C-alpha positions as CSV (number, residue, x, y, z in Angstrom):
1,M,0.0,0.0,0.0
2,P,1.5,3.4,-1.0
3,I,2.2,5.8,1.9
4,E,0.1,9.1,1.3
5,R,-0.9,10.1,4.8
6,V,1.4,10.4,7.8
7,F,0.7,10.6,11.6
8,V,3.6,11.8,13.7
9,Q,3.5,11.5,17.6
10,S,6.2,12.7,19.7
11,F,7.0,11.9,23.5
12,G,9.1,13.5,26.1
13,C,10.8,16.9,26.3
14,R,10.2,20.2,24.2
15,A,13.2,19.2,21.9
16,S,11.6,16.0,21.0
17,Q,8.5,17.9,20.2
18,G,10.5,20.2,18.0
19,D,12.0,17.1,16.3
20,G,8.4,15.8,15.7
21,D,7.5,19.0,14.0
22,G,10.6,18.7,11.8
23,I,9.8,15.1,10.8
24,A,6.3,16.2,9.9
25,R,7.8,19.0,7.7
26,S,10.1,16.7,6.0
27,F,7.2,14.6,4.8
28,E,5.3,17.4,3.7
29,A,8.1,18.7,1.7
30,R,7.9,15.3,-0.2
31,G,4.2,15.9,-1.0
32,L,2.8,13.6,1.7
33,E,-0.2,14.8,4.0
34,V,0.5,14.9,7.6
35,V,-2.7,14.0,9.4
36,P,-3.8,15.1,13.0
37,D,-5.2,11.6,14.0
38,V,-4.1,8.0,13.6
39,E,-7.2,6.7,12.2
40,H,-6.4,8.1,8.7
41,A,-2.8,7.3,8.5
42,D,-1.0,4.9,6.2
43,L,2.2,5.4,8.2
44,I,2.5,6.0,11.9
45,V,5.8,7.7,13.2
46,L,6.4,7.3,16.9
47,N,9.2,9.8,18.1
48,T,10.1,8.0,21.4
49,C,11.7,9.3,24.8
50,T,13.9,7.0,27.0
51,V,14.6,9.1,29.9
52,T,12.5,6.7,32.3
53,S,11.6,3.0,32.2
54,S,7.9,4.1,32.1
55,A,8.7,6.2,28.9
56,D,9.9,3.1,27.3
57,S,7.0,1.1,28.6
58,E,4.5,3.7,27.2
59,A,6.1,3.5,23.7
60,R,5.8,-0.3,23.7
61,H,2.2,-0.2,24.9
62,L,1.3,2.4,22.2
63,I,3.0,0.4,19.5
64,R,0.9,-2.6,20.2
65,R,-2.3,-0.6,20.6
66,Y,-1.8,1.1,17.3
67,H,-1.0,-2.2,15.5
68,R,-4.1,-3.9,17.0
69,A,-6.3,-1.0,16.1
70,H,-4.9,-0.2,12.5
71,P,-3.1,-3.3,11.3
72,R,-2.8,-1.9,7.7
73,A,-0.9,1.1,8.8
74,R,2.9,0.8,8.7
75,I,4.8,1.9,11.8
76,L,8.2,3.5,12.2
77,V,9.7,4.1,15.6
78,T,12.4,6.8,16.1
79,G,13.8,9.0,18.8
80,C,15.9,8.3,21.9
81,Y,14.4,4.8,22.9
82,A,15.1,3.7,19.1
83,Q,18.7,4.9,19.4
84,R,19.2,3.2,22.7
85,D,17.7,-0.3,22.1
86,P,16.6,-0.6,18.5
87,E,16.5,-4.4,18.5
88,A,13.8,-4.4,21.2
89,L,11.6,-2.1,19.3
90,A,12.2,-4.1,15.9
91,S,11.1,-7.3,17.6
92,L,7.6,-5.9,18.4
93,E,4.7,-7.0,16.0
94,G,3.8,-4.3,13.6
95,V,7.0,-2.3,13.5
96,D,8.2,-1.9,10.0
97,W,11.3,0.4,10.7
98,V,13.4,1.6,13.5
99,A,15.4,4.8,13.0
100,G,17.5,6.1,15.8
101,N,18.4,9.7,16.3
102,S,21.5,9.1,14.1
103,H,18.9,8.7,11.1
104,K,16.1,11.0,12.3
105,S,16.7,13.7,9.6
106,Q,16.6,10.9,6.9
107,I,13.2,9.2,7.8
108,A,11.1,10.7,5.0
109,D,13.8,9.4,2.5
110,L,13.8,6.1,4.1
111,V,10.1,5.4,3.7
112,T,9.5,7.2,0.4
113,L,12.6,5.8,-1.4
114,P,12.5,2.1,-0.7
115,S,14.6,1.2,-3.6
116,S,17.5,3.3,-2.6
117,A,20.7,1.4,-1.9
118,D,21.2,3.2,1.3
119,Y,18.0,2.0,2.8
120,H,17.8,-1.8,2.8
121,G,16.6,-3.6,6.1
122,R,14.5,-2.4,9.0
123,V,16.9,-0.9,11.6
124,F,18.9,2.3,11.0
125,V,21.1,3.3,13.9
126,G,24.6,4.5,13.7
127,D,27.0,7.1,15.1
128,L,25.4,10.3,16.3
129,P,26.4,13.4,14.1
130,S,28.9,15.8,15.4
131,T,27.2,18.9,14.1
132,F,23.6,20.1,14.5
133,A,21.3,18.4,12.1
134,A,17.4,19.1,12.1
135,A,14.8,19.8,9.7
136,E,14.0,23.4,9.3
137,I,10.6,24.4,10.8
138,T,9.1,26.7,8.3
139,G,5.4,25.7,9.1
140,I,3.6,23.9,11.9
141,R,0.4,21.9,11.9
142,E,-2.7,24.1,12.0
143,D,-3.7,22.8,15.4
144,R,-0.5,24.3,17.0
145,T,-0.2,27.9,18.0
146,R,3.3,27.8,19.9
147,P,5.8,26.0,17.8
148,N,8.9,24.5,19.5
149,L,12.1,25.4,17.6
150,K,15.2,23.3,18.6
151,V,18.3,25.3,18.3
152,Q,20.5,23.0,20.3
153,D,21.0,19.2,20.6
154,G,22.9,16.8,22.8
155,C,24.6,17.3,26.0
156,S,28.3,17.3,27.0
157,N,27.6,16.9,30.7
158,R,27.5,13.4,32.2
159,C,25.1,13.4,35.0
160,S,25.2,10.1,36.6
161,F,21.5,9.3,36.1
162,C,21.0,10.4,32.7
163,V,21.1,8.2,29.3
164,I,20.5,11.3,27.1
165,P,24.2,12.0,26.3
166,S,24.5,8.4,24.9
167,V,21.5,8.7,22.7
168,R,21.7,12.4,21.6
169,G,25.5,12.9,21.4
170,R,27.6,15.9,22.5
171,S,26.2,19.4,22.5
172,R,26.0,21.0,19.2
173,S,24.3,24.2,18.2
174,A,22.4,25.5,15.2
175,P,24.1,28.3,13.3
176,L,23.1,31.8,14.2
177,A,22.1,32.7,10.8
178,S,19.7,29.6,10.4
179,V,17.9,30.3,13.6
180,I,17.3,33.9,12.8
181,E,15.9,32.9,9.5
182,Q,13.6,30.3,10.9
183,V,12.6,32.7,13.6
184,R,11.7,35.4,11.0
185,R,9.6,32.8,9.0
186,L,7.7,31.5,12.2
187,A,7.1,35.0,13.5
188,A,5.2,35.8,10.3
189,R,2.6,33.1,11.4
190,Y,2.8,32.6,15.2
191,T,2.6,35.0,18.3
192,E,4.6,32.8,20.6
193,I,7.8,30.7,19.8
194,V,9.3,28.4,22.2
195,L,13.1,28.0,21.8
196,T,14.2,24.5,22.9
197,G,17.3,22.2,23.2
198,I,18.6,19.4,25.4
199,N,21.0,21.6,27.0
200,L,19.6,25.0,25.7
201,G,22.0,27.4,27.7
202,R,25.0,25.7,26.0
203,W,24.0,27.1,22.6
204,G,26.9,28.7,20.7
205,R,29.8,27.1,22.7
206,D,30.7,24.8,19.9
207,L,30.5,27.2,17.0
208,D,33.5,29.0,15.5
209,A,32.5,32.4,16.8
210,R,32.3,31.1,20.4
211,L,28.9,32.7,20.9
212,R,26.9,32.7,24.1
213,F,23.2,31.8,24.5
214,I,22.4,35.5,25.5
215,D,24.0,36.6,22.1
216,L,21.4,34.3,20.4
217,I,18.6,35.9,22.4
218,R,19.7,39.4,21.6
219,A,20.0,38.7,18.0
220,L,16.6,37.2,17.7
221,L,15.1,40.3,19.6
222,S,17.0,42.8,17.2
223,E,16.8,41.0,14.0
224,T,13.3,39.3,13.8
225,P,9.7,40.5,14.2
226,L,8.9,37.9,17.1
227,Q,6.2,39.1,19.4
228,R,7.0,36.6,22.2
229,L,9.8,34.2,22.8
230,R,9.7,31.7,25.6
231,L,12.7,29.8,26.7
232,S,12.3,26.2,27.8
233,S,14.6,24.4,30.3
234,V,18.0,26.1,31.0
235,E,20.6,24.7,33.3
236,P,20.9,26.7,36.6
237,M,24.3,28.2,36.1
238,D,23.4,29.3,32.6
239,W,20.7,31.6,34.1
240,S,23.2,34.4,34.4
241,D,22.5,37.8,36.0
242,E,22.8,39.3,32.4
243,L,20.2,36.9,30.9
244,L,17.6,37.4,33.9
245,E,18.2,41.1,33.6
246,L,17.4,41.0,29.8
247,M,14.4,38.9,30.4
248,A,13.1,41.3,33.2
249,A,13.7,44.3,30.8
250,E,12.3,42.9,27.5
251,P,8.5,42.4,27.3
252,R,8.9,40.2,24.3
253,L,10.6,37.6,26.5
254,A,8.1,35.5,28.4
255,R,8.5,35.8,32.2
256,H,9.3,32.1,32.6
257,V,12.4,30.6,34.2
258,H,12.8,26.8,34.5
259,A,15.9,25.7,36.0
260,P,16.4,21.9,36.8
261,L,17.2,21.3,40.5
262,Q,17.2,17.5,40.6
263,S,17.9,17.5,44.6
264,G,18.0,19.9,47.4
265,S,20.7,17.9,49.0
266,D,24.3,18.6,48.4
267,R,25.3,15.0,49.0
268,I,23.0,13.7,46.4
269,L,23.9,16.4,43.9
270,K,27.4,15.3,44.2
271,R,26.3,11.7,43.5
272,M,24.4,12.8,40.5
273,F,27.5,14.6,39.1
274,R,25.6,17.9,39.1
275,K,27.8,20.9,38.6
276,Y,26.3,23.1,41.4
277,R,25.3,22.8,45.0
278,V,22.2,24.4,46.6
279,R,24.1,27.6,47.7
280,H,24.7,28.2,43.9
281,Y,21.3,27.4,42.9
282,A,19.3,29.4,45.4
283,P,20.7,32.8,44.4
284,R,19.7,32.2,40.6
285,I,15.9,31.6,41.6
286,Q,16.0,34.3,44.1
287,L,17.3,36.9,41.8
288,A,14.7,36.0,39.1
289,R,12.0,36.6,41.7
290,R,13.4,39.9,42.7
291,L,13.8,41.0,39.1
292,M,10.4,39.6,38.0
293,P,8.0,39.2,41.0
294,E,5.2,37.9,38.7
295,A,7.5,35.3,36.8
296,A,6.8,31.6,36.6
297,L,9.8,29.8,38.4
298,G,9.9,26.0,37.8
299,A,12.3,23.2,38.4
300,D,12.8,19.5,37.8
301,V,13.2,17.2,40.9
302,L,14.2,13.5,40.9
303,A,12.7,11.5,43.8
304,G,14.4,8.3,45.1
305,F,18.0,8.7,43.7
306,P,20.2,5.8,44.8
307,G,21.6,6.5,48.3
308,E,18.9,9.2,49.0
309,T,18.2,8.9,52.7
310,A,15.2,10.2,54.5
311,E,17.5,13.1,55.7
312,D,18.5,13.8,52.1
313,F,14.9,13.8,51.0
314,A,14.0,16.0,54.0
315,E,16.7,18.6,52.8
316,T,15.1,18.6,49.4
317,V,11.6,19.2,50.7
318,E,12.8,22.0,53.0
319,F,14.8,23.7,50.0
320,V,12.1,23.6,47.7
321,R,9.7,25.0,50.3
322,A,12.0,27.8,50.9
323,Q,12.4,28.8,47.3
324,P,9.8,30.8,45.3
325,F,8.9,28.1,43.0
326,T,5.6,28.3,41.2
327,Y,5.6,24.6,39.9
328,L,7.7,21.5,39.8
329,H,8.2,18.8,37.4
330,V,8.6,15.8,39.6
331,F,10.1,12.4,38.5
332,T,10.6,9.2,40.1
333,Y,14.2,8.0,39.7
334,S,14.3,5.1,37.0
335,E,17.3,2.9,36.4
336,R,18.7,3.5,33.1
337,P,21.0,0.8,31.6
338,G,24.6,2.1,31.0
339,T,24.5,5.0,33.4
340,V,26.7,5.3,36.4
341,A,23.8,5.5,38.8
342,A,22.3,2.2,37.6
343,D,25.2,0.5,39.4
344,L,25.4,2.7,42.5
345,P,24.6,1.1,45.8
346,G,21.8,2.1,48.1
347,A,18.8,1.6,45.8
348,V,15.6,3.2,47.2
349,P,12.4,0.9,47.5
350,M,10.1,1.6,44.6
351,E,7.2,2.3,47.2
352,V,9.5,4.9,48.8
353,R,10.3,6.5,45.6
354,R,6.7,6.9,44.8
355,E,5.7,8.2,48.2
356,R,8.4,11.0,47.9
357,N,7.1,11.8,44.4
358,R,3.7,12.3,45.9
359,M,4.9,14.5,48.7
360,L,6.9,16.6,46.2
361,R,3.8,16.8,43.9
362,E,1.6,17.9,46.8
363,L,4.2,20.7,47.6
364,S,4.2,21.6,44.2
365,D,0.4,21.8,43.9
366,Q,0.3,24.1,47.0
367,K,2.9,26.3,45.7
368,N,1.1,26.6,42.3
369,F,-2.3,27.3,44.0
370,E,-0.8,30.0,46.1
371,F,0.9,31.5,43.0
372,R,-2.2,31.5,40.9
373,Q,-4.3,33.1,43.8
374,S,-1.7,35.8,44.1
375,M,-2.4,36.8,40.4
376,A,-6.2,37.6,41.1
377,G,-6.9,41.1,40.0
378,R,-3.6,41.6,38.0
379,S,-3.4,42.4,34.2
380,L,-1.3,39.9,32.4
381,S,-0.2,39.5,28.7
382,A,-1.3,36.2,27.1
383,V,-1.4,34.3,23.9
384,T,-4.7,32.7,22.9
385,L,-4.4,28.9,22.4
386,E,-5.8,26.4,19.8
387,Q,-8.3,25.2,22.4
388,R,-11.0,27.9,22.0
389,G,-11.6,29.9,25.3
390,L,-8.1,29.3,26.7
391,A,-4.9,31.5,26.7
392,L,-1.5,31.1,28.2
393,T,-0.2,34.1,30.2
394,T,3.6,35.3,29.8
395,N,4.0,33.7,33.3
396,Y,2.9,30.3,32.3
397,L,-0.6,30.2,33.5
398,R,-3.6,28.9,31.7
399,V,-6.6,31.2,31.6
400,Q,-10.1,30.6,31.0
401,L,-11.3,33.5,28.8
402,A,-14.5,35.4,29.6
403,Q,-15.3,35.0,25.8
404,E,-13.8,33.1,23.1
405,R,-11.0,34.6,21.1
406,E,-9.3,33.4,17.8
407,P,-6.2,31.4,18.5
408,N,-2.7,32.8,18.0
409,Q,-3.6,36.3,19.2
410,L,-1.6,38.3,21.9
411,I,-4.1,39.9,24.2
412,D,-4.2,41.4,27.8
413,V,-6.2,39.6,30.4
414,T,-7.4,40.7,33.8
415,I,-7.3,37.8,36.1
416,G,-10.5,37.1,38.0
417,D,-10.1,34.0,40.3
418,V,-8.8,30.5,40.5
419,S,-10.9,27.9,38.8
420,G,-9.7,24.3,38.9
421,A,-6.2,24.1,37.3
422,C,-6.8,27.4,35.3
423,L,-7.5,31.0,36.2
424,A,-10.6,32.7,35.0
425,E,-10.5,36.0,33.3
426,A,-12.6,38.7,35.0
427,P,-15.6,39.6,32.8
428,H,-15.4,43.1,31.5
């Protein structure tokens, strides 16, 4: 059966979402239709994550479910799980191709040029590229209003718990001119653009000009017509005074700081091979709050790392409680084959990991509720979303609008009250 309609689904981080948009664009460039639902697809492309064992399990479950429900559709699996364990995925019934991150930019050729001598077989995994490689994002599906533009890939850190460097390679950056051109094109269609990467704050360090991340931000502000730029996760020490001051002074930058924490215990941070301690982290997040009292301040926290004692966890809880966070992304530690942490002594029982996860999520919910309550009566800039009647504020709050607006518009909203997980706009 010829492939005419393609469904692309991505899992995991915003960089992976950006990869998925690039894959979709590469199919469209070859004349294929990218469809928004799996029911009408001849080809299902699953762009996987492998940061936890549950991410692997979710991918396998979805492959089996899609194959049962749509046995005539062909399935291609790509992404980080495909790079890490291609044979396991290739053994699943219904999987026609497995393409690791090494071949992600070639996927459209792989399935549309079956006679090519370069593409015999079912599994395509090789060495990861040494330079930045991604399909240019010149257009996004119509059901999206906030495109993710990946400008950096890979990571040169070696955190003991993380498998990502082995499946994404070393840090590498998109050239400045390429990013500027893509943002110009996207800004002509979209109100908000989200800048993403695996270690975003390291952008530019590998380029000949030895640029810094703030140089990219300044160039985009001065050389493109973007209305709002949101930064995804940036490592704590890359939130420099200079970057935070620029964000506070520039209304086109979303008031949103996400700085992975992982643990509030110095002993555990050391075991994680993280490059900072809590005395380094706290001033970053506190400066962000002083400069931007209304900003969203988020962090990743990992519960149940090997050797994490009750005292270590208590330190994390107290540190999180003391900081002006507005939300947390909480993860339960998951052993990843090939990482240093997988062989560390002191494994925390799974039921304890889950209980610590629950406690951190409750703390996150409390902080987020208090932050949302504090916004009542304030006027905030927001972008209207594809879900009619919803908008996302500059400080990362979902707002239920008093009346529906067209998506992809920049508006000012006055916050009424807290309503479930959202805020309600005050009626005019």
